[in-house]
C-alpha positions as CSV (number, residue, x, y, z in Angstrom):
1,M,34.2,-18.0,-19.1
2,L,30.6,-18.7,-20.5
3,L,29.7,-21.5,-18.0
4,G,30.7,-18.5,-15.4
5,A,28.2,-16.1,-17.3
6,I,25.5,-18.6,-17.3
7,Y,26.0,-19.0,-13.5
8,S,26.0,-15.5,-12.9
9,K,23.5,-14.4,-15.3
10,D,20.5,-13.2,-13.8
11,S,17.9,-16.2,-14.2
12,S,14.8,-14.1,-14.0
13,T,16.1,-12.8,-17.5
14,L,17.2,-16.4,-18.7
15,L,14.0,-17.8,-17.6
16,N,11.4,-14.7,-17.6
17,A,10.6,-15.7,-14.1
18,T,7.9,-14.0,-12.3
19,D,7.5,-13.3,-8.4
20,E,5.7,-16.6,-8.4
21,V,8.6,-18.3,-9.5
22,K,12.0,-18.5,-7.2
23,Q,14.7,-16.6,-9.1
24,S,17.6,-19.0,-8.7
25,L,18.3,-21.1,-11.8
26,F,19.7,-23.8,-9.4
27,E,16.3,-24.4,-7.7
28,Y,15.2,-26.0,-11.2
29,C,18.3,-26.9,-13.2
30,F,21.5,-29.0,-12.5
31,M,24.3,-28.4,-14.9
32,T,27.6,-30.0,-15.5
33,E,30.5,-31.0,-17.6
34,V,32.3,-34.1,-18.4
35,N,35.7,-33.4,-19.5
36,H,37.4,-36.0,-21.8
37,K,40.8,-35.9,-19.8
38,P,39.5,-35.9,-16.3
39,S,42.9,-37.0,-14.8
40,K,46.0,-38.8,-15.8
41,Y,44.8,-42.1,-14.3
42,S,41.7,-42.3,-16.6
43,A,43.3,-40.6,-19.8
44,G,41.7,-41.8,-22.9
45,K,38.8,-43.0,-21.5
46,T,35.5,-40.8,-22.1
47,W,33.0,-42.2,-19.6
48,V,34.3,-44.0,-16.8
49,E,32.2,-46.4,-14.6
50,E,32.6,-44.0,-11.5
51,R,30.8,-40.8,-13.5
52,Q,28.0,-43.2,-14.4
53,E,27.6,-44.5,-11.0
54,F,27.8,-40.7,-9.5
55,L,25.2,-39.4,-12.1
56,S,22.8,-42.3,-11.4
57,N,22.4,-41.1,-8.0
58,P,18.6,-40.1,-7.5
59,F,19.7,-36.5,-6.4
60,F,20.4,-35.8,-10.1
61,R,16.8,-37.1,-11.2
62,S,15.3,-34.7,-8.9
63,F,15.9,-31.7,-10.9
64,P,13.3,-31.0,-13.8
65,V,16.4,-30.0,-16.1
66,V,19.7,-30.9,-16.6
67,I,22.2,-29.4,-18.9
68,M,25.2,-31.7,-19.4
69,G,28.1,-30.1,-21.5
70,A,29.4,-33.6,-22.7
71,K,28.1,-33.7,-26.5
72,G,30.6,-35.9,-28.2
73,I,31.8,-37.4,-25.1
74,V,28.8,-39.2,-23.6
75,K,26.8,-41.5,-26.1
76,T,22.7,-41.4,-26.6
77,E,22.8,-44.9,-24.8
78,Q,24.5,-43.7,-21.8
79,V,22.2,-40.6,-21.3
80,E,19.3,-42.8,-21.7
81,K,20.6,-45.5,-19.3
82,V,21.9,-42.9,-16.4
83,F,18.6,-40.7,-16.4
84,G,15.8,-43.1,-17.4
85,V,15.3,-40.9,-20.5
86,K,14.6,-41.1,-24.3
87,K,16.4,-39.1,-27.0
88,E,13.4,-37.0,-28.4
89,T,15.3,-34.7,-31.0
90,T,18.2,-32.7,-31.9
91,V,17.7,-28.8,-31.8
92,L,19.7,-26.1,-33.6
93,L,20.8,-23.3,-30.8
94,A,22.7,-21.2,-33.2
95,H,25.2,-21.1,-36.0
96,I,28.6,-20.3,-34.5
97,G,32.1,-19.3,-36.1
98,S,33.6,-16.7,-38.0
99,A,31.5,-17.7,-41.0
100,S,28.7,-19.0,-38.7
101,K,29.0,-22.1,-40.4
102,R,29.0,-24.3,-37.6
103,K,26.1,-25.6,-35.8
104,L,25.8,-25.3,-32.1
105,E,22.9,-27.8,-31.0
106,A,21.3,-29.5,-28.2
107,E,20.3,-33.3,-28.0
108,V,16.9,-33.3,-26.2
109,Y,16.2,-36.3,-23.9
110,R,12.7,-36.3,-22.0
111,S,11.1,-38.5,-19.4
112,E,7.9,-37.8,-17.8
113,K,9.6,-35.8,-14.9
114,Q,12.8,-34.5,-16.6
115,L,14.4,-32.9,-19.4
116,I,18.0,-33.5,-20.3
117,L,20.0,-31.3,-22.6
118,L,23.1,-32.7,-23.9
119,V,25.4,-29.8,-25.5
120,N,28.9,-28.9,-26.1
121,Q,31.2,-28.0,-23.4
122,L,29.8,-24.9,-21.9
123,S,33.3,-23.3,-20.7
124,G,36.2,-22.5,-22.5
125,G,36.1,-21.5,-26.4
126,A,33.1,-23.8,-27.3
127,G,31.7,-20.8,-29.2
128,W,28.6,-19.9,-27.2
129,S,26.8,-16.7,-28.1
130,N,24.4,-14.9,-26.1
131,E,21.9,-16.2,-28.9
132,A,22.7,-19.6,-28.2
133,L,22.5,-19.4,-24.6
134,Q,19.3,-17.7,-24.7
135,N,17.8,-20.3,-26.9
136,L,18.9,-23.1,-24.4
137,A,17.6,-21.2,-21.6
138,D,14.4,-21.0,-23.6
139,I,14.2,-24.9,-24.1
140,A,14.8,-25.3,-20.2
141,K,12.1,-22.6,-19.6
142,Q,9.3,-24.8,-21.7
143,A,10.2,-27.8,-19.3
144,L,9.3,-25.7,-16.1
145,R,6.1,-24.8,-17.0
């Protein structure tokens, strides 16, 4: 799975970390996915209150970067409310698919202290390429400077 590839990928390569910067991606970045079918009890619901309350915990605001694999499930207003950020832009990460016709994009949200990247699901067959992963990492890296 590509999410596993992100987790296992050497963060020094992904983030161009130096000796001055700790090598663990998890020192700086929190990654999560929001499944549109979390359980049989919440089928058909895309953003249950429990998730919103959970992600509103100050722990998640302590990370300079949050990558959320939930694009198409979570709305702009929900991201802004939960993390106290404002949508800044949408960035093209790569063209994907057999004819490279589909756009893989990241919605970029910011506050003074945090960058939120709302992207497609990171695991499974979402079409993530090495180019797209590197472009995502480059955006995160800029926020860590």
